[in-house]
ZAROPA-506787 format. One record per residue (C-alpha): residue in three letters; x, y, z. Coordinates in steps of 0.2 Angstrom, whole numbers, plus 5000, padded with zeros to 4 digits. Example, Ala and Ser with C-alpha at 12.3 -4.5 7.8 and 13.67 -1.06 7.14 Angstrom:
REM residues 2
ALA506249785039/SER506849955036/
END
This chain:
REM residues 354
MET489255964978/LYS488455874964/ILE489455754953/LEU488855664937/VAL489655504933/ILE489655414916/ASN490155234913/PRO489955174895/GLY490054984893/SER489954874878/THR488054844879/SER487554974893/THR487755144899/LYS487855174918/ILE487455344925/SER487455404943/ILE487255564952/PHE488155594968/GLU487755734980/ASP489155754992/LYS489555574997/LYS487855494993/GLU487255424977/VAL485555504975/TYR485155434957/LYS485755294946/GLU485255214930/LYS485855074920/LEU485255074902/ASP485554914892/HIS485754924873/PRO485254774862/LYS486754704853/GLU485754734836/LYS485654924840/ILE487554934845/ALA487954834829/ARG487254974818/PHE488855074823/PRO490455014813/HIS491555084827/ILE491555144845/PRO491655334841/ASP490155314830/GLN489155284845/PHE489555464853/GLU487955554848/PHE486855404853/ARG487655394870/LYS487655584873/LYS485755584870/ILE485555444883/VAL486555544896/LEU485555704893/ASN483855614893/THR484355534910/ILE484855694918/LYS483155774912/LYS482255614919/ALA483155654936/GLY482455824936/LEU484155914933/SER485156004920/LEU486956014917/ASN487056174926/ASP486656084942/PHE488355994942/ASP490056044949/ALA490955914939/ILE490755764928/GLY491755604931/ALA491955464918/ARG492655294916/GLY494355304907/GLY494655204891/ASN496155144881/MET497555274881/HIS499455254884/PRO499955184901/LEU499755304916/GLU500055294934/SER498455294945/GLY497555454950/THR496255574944/TYR496555654927/ARG495755814920/VAL495155774903/ASN495955874889/GLU495955874870/LYS497555764869/MET496555624879/ILE495055644868/GLU496155634852/ASP496955474858/LEU495255394864/MET494255444849/GLY495655404837/LEU495755224844/GLN497655244846/TYR497855114859/GLY496255004857/GLU494455004854/HIS493154984868/ALA491555074874/SER492555144889/ASN493455254876/LEU491855364875/GLY491855404894/ALA493055554894/PRO492355624877/LEU490655624884/ALA491155704900/TYR492255834892/THR490855884879/LEU489455904892/ALA490555984905/SER491156114892/GLU489356164889/VAL489256234906/ALA491056274910/ILE491356144923/PRO492856014924/ALA492855834918/PHE493855694925/ILE494355514924/VAL494955414938/ASP496155264938/PRO495855204920/VAL495955024914/ILE497755064907/VAL498555114924/ASP500255044924/GLU501255054940/MET502154884938/GLN503954884944/PRO505154844930/ILE505654674936/ALA503754614935/LYS503754654916/VAL505254544911/THR504854374903/GLY505954234896/LEU505854314879/LYS506754484876/ASN505454554864/ILE503954514875/LYS503454604891/ARG502054584903/LYS500754714903/ALA499554784916/LYS497754784910/ASP496654744924/HIS495354824936/PRO496254974945/LEU494755074948/ASN493754944958/GLN495354864965/LYS495955024973/ALA494155074979/ALA494054904988/ALA495854924995/ARG495455095002/GLU493955025011/ALA495054885019/ALA496355015024/LYS494955115033/LYS494454955043/LEU496354925048/GLY496455115053/ILE497755155040/THR497755245023/TYR497855155007/ASN499555235004/GLU500155165020/GLY499654985018/ASN500154825008/PHE498654735000/ILE498354584988/VAL496754624979/ALA495854494968/HIS494454564956/LEU493354424952/GLY492254454937/GLY492154394918/GLY494054424919/ILE495054394935/SER496454514940/VAL497554484955/ALA498754624960/SER500054674973/HIS499654844980/ARG501254914989/LYS501055084998/GLY499755154985/ARG500455074969/ILE500054924960/ILE501754844958/ASP501254684949/VAL499654614941/ASN499154494928/ASP498454554911/ALA496654504914/LEU495954584898/ASN496954464887/GLY496754314898/ASP498354294908/GLY498254234926/PRO496954114933/PHE495554054921/SER493954144924/PRO492154134917/GLU492754194900/ARG494654194900/ALA495854044897/GLY497154094910/ASP498954044909/LEU499153894897/PRO500553764893/ASN501553854879/ILE501853714867/ALA500053654867/VAL499553834862/VAL500853834849/ASP500253674842/MET498453744842/CYS499053894832/PHE499853794819/SER498553654818/GLY497753744803/LYS496053724812/TYR495853894818/THR496154074812/LYS497154204822/GLU495554284828/GLU494754124833/ILE496354084844/LYS496254254852/LYS494354224856/PHE494854054864/LEU496054154876/ALA494854294880/GLY492954274877/LYS492754084875/GLY493954024888/GLY493753974906/LEU491953914911/VAL491353954893/SER492553824886/HIS492253694900/LEU490453714903/GLY489653824889/THR489253964901/ASN490054114908/SER488754124923/LEU489354064939/ILE487654044945/LYS487253914932/VAL488853824936/GLU488353814954/LYS486653754949/MET487553614939/ILE488553564954/ALA486953564965/ASP486153454952/GLY487653334954/THR488653364939/LYS490453304944/TYR491353394930/ALA490653564935/LYS491253534952/LEU492953494946/VAL493053654935/PHE492353764949/ASP493653694962/ALA495053714949/MET494553904946/VAL494653924965/TYR496253834966/GLN497053944952/ILE496454104960/ALA497154054977/LYS498754004969/GLU498954174960/ILE498654264977/GLY500054154985/LYS501254214971/HIS500854394976/ALA501254354994/SER502954314988/VAL503054474978/MET502654564994/LYS503954465003/GLY502554415016/GLU502154595021/VAL500354585018/ASP499054685028/ALA497554615020/ILE496954505005/ILE495354584997/LEU494154484986/THR492954604976/GLY492054604959/GLY490354514954/LEU490954334958/ALA491354384976/ASN489454374979/SER489754184978/GLU489954114996/ASP490653954989/LEU491954034979/THR492554154992/LYS492454025006/GLY493553904995/ILE494854044991/LYS494954095010/GLU495253905015/TYR496853915004/VAL497454095008/SER496854145025/PHE498554095033/ILE499354235023/ALA498354385030/LEU496554445035/VAL495354415020/PHE494054555017/ILE492654525005/TYR491854674995/PRO490654594983/GLY490154684967/GLU490954824957/HIS491054994965/GLU491655094949/MET490355234950/GLU490755274968/ALA492555264965/ILE492455384951/ALA491455504961/ARG492655494976/GLY494155524965/VAL493355684958/ARG492855734975/ARG494555724982/VAL495155844968/LEU493755964971/GLU494055964990/GLY495856004987/LYS496455834995/GLU497255774979/LYS497955864964/ALA497255824946/LYS498555754935/LYS498855804917/TYR498755684902/SER500055714889/
END
């Protein structure tokens, strides 16, 4: 069983080929910002990205006819529950029409669908970024017209939770987990019996502060900033997501550089690092309450989980709650391939986007 996986990012395209359960080929093609800037909107990149995928397949010594299915990263659509979705024309229409937001991930399903159609094989997306399984109570805020939203990292979170479940000798749908995806944005979620019942909006900077996101802030201070006349609306939004967190404090989104600052004796860098650890741990503690203490494991994943100092610091705060598992890095490609394979093997039924 051969599966092609396509994952378009803002400045890169990741492509993997899986044969049964094994990744037999992978390529990450970086795109200079000046090249991407030639395209006014994300849909304008379609032919550029398609050519990249076809050239990569050829480089691997294969053709589209060699694949049983194509899986892709899901983009901005209307909220969905988790699972594997068969790509259809309605999905393409919403993604390419930018109905729910513009991001490079919007190109994943259209690329998979177009290429799969050429050789009459199915195309799928798995656990897209807009998965929303939040319980109603988690969406209520102190203002009637504002609701909390789920925009996090469901693909990698659920993949890591499934690995932890295996270690515990249970299935993902049988367990209760708190999962923290630690990356440029940080999302912490309550996974109860296979559903993400509560999570912060990591995309827009809610929750703990991260390398690029400001995290939760004092309300009045933000209001004063907005009406100070010093900043535009877009500049304020950028402070919340893009120029917040480590970027705001230390001028870099690289945790490696921050740890080097600490090693060189920069006290303020140590304070900011410790504060980020503190806020992540505090968020995990909040989710222990959401789960009413019934937690089988806490899982730390994402690129920042490669930092021993970061994970050690978080564990010191939260290990009293439950076992802590660490799965560094992002396992999106494998997670997509697994989701597609579950459908092809008849272990799971593909869902329909409508």
